[in-house]
N, C-alpha and C positions, 0 to 999 in steps of 0.2 A: 504494500500500500504506500503510495507516495506521501511524503511529508509536506506540510504547508511551508510556505516561504518564511524564513527567519527574518525578523525585523520588518515584516511587511507593514506593520502598523507600529508607530512609535508612540509611546505614552510620554508626553512632555512633562507631566507631573513627576513621574518616576525618574525621568532623566534629570530633572532639576534637583530632586531629592538626592540622587547619587552624586551629582556635582557638588551640592552643598556639603554632603558628608565627606567627600574626598578633600575639598578645600578646607573644611573645618579640621579634619584630622591632620592635614599638612600644616596648617597654622599652629595647631596645638603642639605638634611634634617639634616644629621650629622653636616655638616659645620655650618649651621644656628644655630643649637642647641648649638654648642661649642661657637660660637660668642656671642650668647645671654647670656649664663652663664658667659662668661668672662666679658662682659659689666656689668652684674648684680653684680658680685662679686666685681669688681672694684668700682662700685658705693657704695656698702655697706661698703667697706673698707674706702673710702673717707668720708663717713658719720660718721664713728667711729674713726676718727683720734684722738689720745689721746692728750689732751691739759692739761695745768697745772691748768685751771679753776676748774676742778672737784677735784683737789687735795687740794684746799685751806681749806675746812673744816677738812680734814684729817690732814693737817699740823698744823692747830690750835689745834686740839685735841692732836696730838702727842707732841706739845710744852707744853701743859698743863700737860700731863702725865709726861713728863720729869721734869717739875718744881715740881710736886708733889713728884716724887721719889728722888729729890735732896734737898728738903727743909723741915724745921720743920713747923708744923701747926696743927690745930685742924681738925680731920677727921669727928668727930660727937660729937657735944657739948652735946647732950642729953645723950649719953652713956659715956661721958667723955673719948672719944678715941682720941688719938693724933697721929700725923704722924711724923715719923723721916726719915732722908735720908736712902735710901736702903743700902748704904755702911756701915753706922753705925749699921743698923739692922743686917746685915750679920755678922759684927764683934761681936755683942752681942750674936748672936745665936752660933757662933763658940766658943766663950769664955764659954758660958753656957755648951755646950757639952764637952768642954775640961776639965772642972772641975769635971764632973761626973765620 
């Protein structure tokens, strides 16, 4: 037995209902996705708030380097290498090249 033609008659009310449902679902899905990522990004930012606690080792190292660059001392006793202030070293190098 032959079948009748599919979609021979279109029900505009049903078509509009399906369209509204699809658009509504899409809008809700996009809204939920945006809200989820906003909350997730905010939580990640709050977890990574910069504090000065992580900078303490760096500050200690920086202070030691600044002391090493501004004072006299022994850099390596085995090779008899000494350390002089960087300003003094710059003056010595400039004077050395000026006499050449």
